[in-house]
C-alpha positions in Angstrom: -20.3 56.4 -9.1 -22.4 55.4 -12.4 -24.0 52.0 -12.4 -21.8 49.6 -14.8 -23.4 46.4 -16.0 -20.3 44.9 -16.8 -18.6 45.8 -13.7 -21.9 44.8 -10.9 -21.0 42.3 -8.4 -23.7 39.9 -6.9 -23.0 40.3 -3.1 -25.9 39.0 -1.8 -29.7 38.3 -1.7 -33.0 39.7 0.0 -34.4 36.6 1.7 -37.3 37.0 3.4 -39.4 39.9 5.3 -38.6 41.3 8.8 -40.6 43.0 10.6 -44.4 45.3 9.8 -42.0 48.5 9.1 -40.0 47.5 5.9 -36.7 45.1 6.9 -35.6 42.3 5.0 -33.4 39.1 5.9 -30.2 39.3 4.0 -28.3 36.8 2.7 -24.6 37.6 2.4 -22.1 36.2 0.5 -19.6 38.4 1.9 -17.4 37.4 4.3 -17.0 38.4 6.8 -21.6 38.3 6.4 -21.5 42.0 7.7 -19.6 43.4 5.2 -22.5 44.2 2.5 -23.6 46.8 4.9 -20.3 49.2 3.6 -21.2 49.4 0.3 -24.0 51.6 -0.5 -25.5 51.8 -2.9 -26.9 48.9 -3.6 -27.8 47.9 -7.4 -30.7 45.3 -6.5 -32.7 43.5 -9.1 -36.4 43.8 -8.9 -38.1 41.7 -11.3 -35.1 41.7 -13.8 -34.3 45.5 -14.0 -31.4 46.8 -11.9 -32.3 49.8 -9.1 -30.2 52.1 -7.0 -31.2 51.7 -3.8 -30.0 53.3 -0.9 -29.0 51.3 2.8 -30.4 53.2 5.0 -29.9 51.5 8.1 -28.5 47.3 8.6 -27.2 45.3 11.2 -26.3 41.8 12.4 -29.6 40.4 13.5 -28.6 36.5 15.0 -26.6 35.0 12.5 -27.8 36.9 10.1 -28.1 40.5 8.7 -30.8 42.8 8.6 -31.5 46.1 6.4 -34.0 48.8 5.7 -34.1 50.7 1.9 -35.1 53.8 1.2 -39.1 53.9 0.1 -39.4 50.9 1.7 -41.4 51.4 4.7 -44.0 48.8 5.3 -43.9 45.1 4.7 -46.2 44.9 2.1 -44.0 47.2 -0.5 -40.9 45.5 1.3 -42.3 42.2 -0.8 -41.4 43.2 -3.7 -38.0 42.7 -2.5 -38.0 39.3 -1.6 -35.6 36.7 -4.2 -33.3 40.0 -5.6 -30.4 39.7 -5.9 -28.2 42.7 -4.1 -25.2 43.7 -6.4 -22.3 46.7 -6.0 -19.6 47.6 -8.2 -16.8 46.1 -8.5 -14.9 49.0 -7.7 -16.9 49.1 -4.3 -14.6 45.9 -3.3 -11.4 45.8 -1.5 -8.5 45.2 -3.8 -7.3 41.4 -3.3 -3.4 41.1 -3.0 -1.8 39.6 -6.1 -3.5 35.3 -6.6 -6.5 36.2 -4.9 -9.7 36.4 -6.1 -13.6 37.0 -5.8 -16.0 34.0 -6.6 -17.8 36.5 -9.2 -14.2 37.1 -10.9 -13.6 32.6 -11.5 -17.4 32.5 -12.2 -17.5 31.8 -16.4 -13.9 31.5 -16.4 -12.7 28.5 -18.9 -11.4 25.4 -17.3 -8.8 23.2 -19.0 -6.1 20.4 -17.5 -2.8 21.3 -17.4 -2.4 19.6 -20.7 -5.1 21.0 -22.8 -8.0 19.0 -22.0 -10.9 21.0 -21.5 -13.2 20.2 -18.6 -15.9 22.9 -19.2 -17.0 26.6 -17.7 -16.6 27.8 -14.0 -20.7 27.5 -13.5 -20.9 28.6 -9.6 -18.4 28.2 -6.2 -19.5 26.2 -3.4 -18.3 26.4 0.6 -17.6 23.9 2.1 -16.2 23.5 5.7 -12.1 22.7 4.5 -12.2 24.4 1.1 -14.1 25.7 -2.0 -15.3 23.6 -4.4 -15.3 24.8 -8.6 -18.9 23.8 -10.2 -17.5 23.0 -13.8 -20.2 22.2 -16.3 -20.1 21.4 -20.3 -21.6 17.9 -20.9 -21.2 16.6 -17.4 -20.6 18.7 -13.9 -17.8 18.4 -12.3 -17.3 19.4 -8.6 -13.8 20.4 -8.8 -11.5 21.7 -5.3 -10.4 25.2 -5.7 -6.8 24.6 -4.0 -4.3 26.9 -5.3 -0.8 25.9 -6.3 -1.5 22.3 -6.1 -4.7 22.1 -8.1 -5.7 25.1 -9.6 -1.8 26.1 -10.9 -3.1 29.5 -12.9 -5.5 32.0 -13.0 -5.3 34.0 -16.4 -8.5 36.2 -16.3 -7.6 38.5 -19.4 -7.6 35.0 -21.2 -10.9 33.4 -19.2 -9.3 30.2 -18.5 -8.3 28.0 -15.3 -5.7 25.8 -15.5 -6.2 22.8 -13.3 -4.4 20.0 -12.4 -6.8 17.7 -12.7 -7.8 13.9 -14.7 -10.5 15.0 -16.9 -12.2 11.2 -16.6 -12.9 11.7 -12.8 
């Protein structure tokens, strides 16, 4: 599988070192959290350059994930991985049913109201206890609940637009 930058999806980040043998703690964006261990190889953004790294081992450890990547066999060498994003190719991800989306598919969409008023661009999503929240930015930041059917009326990935039932003054 060739690395296609246009199809790269960030699925986590290397958060800390773990032990002295090059293992790292991983913050996973996958749900469930340990799904990140299913994807091989990983694309890791090291100092602005995406590199393909083989995941040799990984496991759940407490509330997080720890992993060992090929070629990173001691703590000092693994330090170079701290803060690096982990990505996989979109084809590696499971297909979702119609109407469901990966967060990465929503980021960058133009958000407009059902009346056509532009609200900005989806910059990121936040996970909250009750529902996810879209962070939409233009000249200001708006937090819009991601509630398909009631607030989020339509997602048109091809057109790059999300239509929402939302008061532009809010």
